[in-house]
C-alpha positions in Angstrom: 46.8 12.4 -25.1 49.0 13.4 -27.5 48.4 16.0 -30.4 49.3 13.3 -33.0 47.5 10.6 -31.7 44.2 12.8 -31.1 44.6 14.5 -34.7 44.5 10.3 -35.8 42.2 9.7 -33.9 40.0 12.6 -35.3 40.8 11.7 -38.9 39.7 7.9 -38.6 36.3 9.2 -37.2 35.7 11.6 -40.0 36.9 8.5 -42.4 34.4 6.1 -40.4 31.6 9.0 -41.2 32.7 9.6 -44.9 32.8 5.9 -44.8 29.4 5.6 -43.9 28.2 8.6 -45.9 29.2 7.0 -49.3 27.9 3.5 -48.2 24.3 5.6 -48.1 25.2 7.9 -51.0 25.8 4.6 -53.2 22.3 2.8 -51.9 20.2 5.6 -52.1 18.1 4.7 -54.9 17.6 1.0 -54.6 16.9 1.9 -50.8 14.6 4.6 -51.7 12.6 2.4 -54.3 13.0 -0.1 -51.4 11.2 1.9 -48.2 8.8 3.7 -51.6 7.7 -0.4 -52.0 7.4 -1.2 -48.3 5.6 1.6 -47.3 3.0 1.1 -49.8 2.6 -2.4 -48.8 1.8 -1.5 -45.5 1.6 2.2 -44.1 1.2 1.9 -41.2 0.5 5.2 -39.4 -1.9 6.4 -41.7 -5.0 5.1 -40.4 -8.0 5.8 -42.4 -5.4 6.4 -45.4 -4.8 2.8 -44.9 -8.0 2.6 -46.4 -7.2 4.7 -49.5 -4.2 3.0 -50.3 -5.6 -0.4 -50.3 -8.0 -2.2 -51.3 -11.4 -1.3 -48.6 -13.8 0.2 -49.0 -14.3 3.7 -47.4 -15.9 2.9 -43.8 -16.3 -0.7 -44.0 -13.8 -1.5 -41.5 -11.3 -0.7 -39.0 -8.0 -0.1 -40.5 -5.2 -2.3 -39.6 -1.7 -2.6 -41.5 -2.6 -5.2 -43.6 -5.6 -3.2 -45.8 -3.6 -1.8 -47.9 -2.7 -5.2 -49.5 -6.1 -7.5 -48.1 -9.2 -6.5 -48.6 -12.5 -5.8 -46.9 -12.8 -6.4 -43.2 -15.8 -7.4 -41.2 -17.1 -4.0 -38.9 -16.1 -4.7 -35.8 -17.5 -1.4 -34.3 -20.6 0.8 -34.8 -19.8 3.0 -37.5 -22.2 6.0 -39.5 -22.7 5.2 -43.3 -19.2 5.7 -45.0 -19.2 8.7 -47.8 -17.4 8.2 -51.3 -15.6 11.3 -51.8 -12.4 12.0 -48.3 -9.5 14.6 -48.2 -6.7 12.7 -45.9 -3.2 14.2 -44.7 -1.0 13.2 -42.3 2.4 13.5 -40.8 4.8 10.6 -39.5 7.8 10.6 -37.6 9.9 7.4 -37.5 13.9 6.1 -36.5 15.1 3.6 -38.1 18.7 1.3 -37.3 19.2 0.9 -41.1 18.7 4.0 -42.9 19.8 2.1 -46.3 18.4 -0.7 -45.8 21.9 -2.2 -46.1 23.8 -5.6 -44.4 26.8 -4.1 -43.3 27.5 -0.5 -41.7 24.1 0.3 -41.1 23.9 3.6 -40.0 20.9 5.1 -37.7 18.5 8.4 -38.5 15.2 9.7 -38.2 12.9 10.0 -41.2 9.7 12.0 -41.1 7.1 11.4 -44.1 4.3 14.0 -44.7 1.3 12.5 -46.8 -1.9 14.3 -48.4 -4.4 12.4 -50.9 -8.1 12.3 -52.1 -10.3 9.1 -52.6 -13.4 8.1 -54.0 -15.1 4.8 -53.1 -18.6 4.2 -54.8 -20.8 1.2 -53.8 -21.7 0.2 -57.0 -23.4 -2.8 -55.0 -24.4 -4.3 -52.0 -21.1 -7.1 -52.6 -19.3 -4.7 -54.6 -16.9 -1.6 -54.0 -14.7 0.6 -56.4 -11.9 2.9 -55.2 -9.7 5.3 -56.7 -7.3 7.2 -55.1 -4.1 9.8 -55.6 -1.5 10.5 -52.5 1.5 12.4 -52.2 3.8 11.3 -49.8 7.2 13.6 -49.3 9.8 11.7 -46.8 12.8 13.4 -45.9 15.8 12.6 -43.2 17.4 13.8 -40.7 21.8 13.6 -40.9 21.2 11.6 -44.6 19.3 14.3 -47.1 20.6 11.8 -50.0 17.6 9.4 -49.1 15.1 11.9 -49.4 12.5 11.3 -51.7 8.8 12.1 -52.9 6.0 9.5 -53.7 3.3 10.7 -55.6 0.2 7.3 -56.6 -2.6 7.2 -58.3 -4.6 4.1 -58.5 -8.1 2.6 -58.5 -9.3 -1.2 -57.4 -12.2 -3.2 -56.6 -13.0 -4.9 -53.8 -16.1 -7.6 -54.0 -17.0 -10.3 -51.0 -18.6 -13.4 -51.8 -21.3 -14.2 -49.2 -21.4 -17.6 -50.7 -18.1 -18.7 -50.1 -17.9 -17.2 -46.4 -17.6 -13.8 -46.6 -13.9 -13.7 -48.5 -13.8 -10.4 -49.8 -11.9 -10.4 -53.4 -9.8 -7.5 -54.2 -7.9 -6.4 -57.5 -6.1 -2.9 -57.7 -4.2 -1.2 -60.3 -1.4 1.1 -59.1 1.0 3.9 -60.5 4.3 4.9 -58.2 6.3 7.6 -59.3 9.5 7.9 -57.0 11.8 11.7 -57.5 15.0 13.0 -56.2 14.6 14.9 -52.7 17.2 17.6 -53.8 16.7 18.2 -57.4 13.1 16.5 -57.9 14.1 14.1 -60.5 11.9 11.1 -61.2 14.2 7.9 -60.6 11.6 5.2 -60.4 8.6 4.4 -62.0 6.2 1.5 -61.2 3.0 0.2 -62.2 1.7 -2.6 -60.5 -1.3 -4.7 -60.0 -1.7 -7.0 -56.9 -4.9 -9.7 -56.3 -6.1 -10.8 -53.1 -8.6 -13.0 -51.2 -9.0 -11.7 -47.0 -11.2 -12.3 -44.2 -12.0 -11.9 -40.7 -13.0 -13.7 -38.6 -14.5 -11.8 -35.5 -13.8 -13.3 -32.2 -16.2 -11.4 -30.1 -17.4 -8.0 -30.4 -14.4 -6.1 -30.2 -11.8 -8.3 -31.4 -11.2 -10.6 -34.6 -8.5 -12.5 -36.6 -7.9 -11.8 -39.8 -5.9 -13.5 -42.4 -5.4 -13.1 -46.2 -2.7 -14.1 -49.4 -2.2 -11.3 -51.8 0.4 -11.2 -55.4 1.7 -8.1 -56.6 2.6 -7.9 -59.9 5.2 -5.1 -60.8 6.5 -3.3 -64.1 9.0 -0.6 -62.9 11.4 1.7 -64.9 14.6 1.0 -64.4 13.5 -2.7 -64.2 16.0 -3.8 -60.8 14.2 -2.5 -58.0 11.0 -3.7 -59.1 9.4 -6.9 -57.9 6.8 -8.7 -57.6 5.7 -10.0 -54.3 3.5 -13.2 -53.5 2.9 -12.8 -49.4 0.9 -13.5 -46.1 -1.0 -12.2 -43.7 -2.2 -12.7 -40.7 -3.0 -10.1 -38.0 -5.4 -9.5 -34.5 -7.4 -6.5 -34.3 -8.6 -5.5 -30.9 -11.2 -2.1 -29.9 -10.0 -1.6 -26.2 -12.4 1.2 -26.8 -15.0 3.3 -28.7 -11.5 5.5 -29.4 -9.0 3.5 -29.1 -7.3 -0.3 -31.2 -4.3 -1.8 -31.3 -2.9 -4.2 -34.4 -0.6 -7.1 -34.3 0.1 -8.0 -38.1 2.8 -10.6 -39.5 3.8 -10.9 -42.9 5.6 -13.0 -44.7 6.7 -12.9 -48.4 8.1 -13.5 -51.4 10.0 -10.4 -53.2 10.9 -12.2 -56.7 13.6 -9.5 -58.4 15.1 -9.2 -61.7 17.8 -11.5 -62.8 17.5 -14.2 -60.7 17.2 -12.6 -57.3 15.0 -14.1 -54.9 14.2 -12.3 -51.3 12.5 -14.0 -48.1 10.9 -11.0 -46.4 9.4 -10.9 -42.6 7.1 -8.3 -41.0 6.0 -8.2 -37.6 4.5 -4.6 -36.7 2.6 -4.0 -33.8 0.2 -0.6 -34.5 -1.9 1.3 -31.6 -4.2 4.2 -32.8 -6.3 6.8 -30.5 -8.8 8.8 -31.9 -8.9 12.3 -31.0 -12.2 13.0 -32.7 -14.1 11.8 -36.2 -11.1 13.7 -38.0 -8.6 13.7 -36.0 -6.3 10.8 -34.8 -2.6 9.7 -33.4 -1.0 6.4 -34.2 1.9 5.0 -33.4 4.1 1.3 -34.6 6.8 -0.9 -33.4 7.6 -2.6 -36.8 10.3 -5.5 -37.2 11.2 -6.3 -40.8 13.7 -9.3 -41.8 14.8 -9.6 -45.5 17.0 -12.7 -46.4 18.1 -13.0 -50.5 19.8 -15.8 -51.9 22.4 -12.6 -53.1 23.5 -12.3 -49.9 24.4 -8.3 -50.0 20.4 -7.8 -50.4 20.4 -9.4 -46.2 19.0 -6.5 -44.2 17.1 -6.1 -40.7 15.6 -3.2 -39.9 13.4 -1.8 -36.7 11.0 1.4 -37.1 9.3 2.5 -34.5 7.2 5.8 -35.5 4.1 7.8 -34.0 1.9 9.7 -36.5 -1.2 12.5 -36.6 -3.7 12.2 -39.0 -6.4 13.8 -40.7 -9.2 13.2 -42.2 -12.5 14.6 -43.6 -15.3 12.6 -45.1 -18.0 14.7 -48.0 
């Protein structure tokens, strides 16, 4: 190969790389807001922390990917009475085949999520439980640092179980989310949401259950464009293979209603695994596929995110 041809080939490769990085940078704000909102829907590697970030009273049910939207489940294995106070920390690592959540010129990357938080979940009555949670997450990408950000969440909710309606759990939750840039730490997105949900679990055997529910999320964001209202249906299957190991298979189709006439049909399919090493330390693994089809085709995307996590939880 001649030196001239080698130089032209190198320039072509560098041009493709620069183009990919430019596209990632151009879509950084919207993709980071999208990533944060998807993570808030179903923090799949957070284990017990799912209960803090969602609508489930602590200790009321084994965690599963749909918990963040859907409310209280039926206990599938014996647990000690829950303590109202808890603190938690997690460290998770993911691979993504579409870091910027784009339709063209997709780039893959690895990203890491570290999260800490605290929750207070008092029981008001036998059928009514409140929840107050604050948590801070840090997202860091291995190659595309322009996608780095921090996510602060503070929220509260109520879950009421109606025995007259077949143990359906009705939930309402308010959440405030603020995203800051991972480099200069400026605020680039704020979002206030109200989630209303109805949920029921259907035990099959002592260690197995099917769960299903519906949810509606209403959003008030700044800036307006990355925010969205969500209307979703959830179905999942939970198995406790032993007292320390469990799995969930989870599917969630949802309509995302964005401002200015944009509507997306989003589908998420996830397999989640959890291994409790001790009462306070767990290892998790996930395989998640997400498909998003928009009436504005430039927002279509598909992403595959396998990941593993380590979770620590202290109750008192």
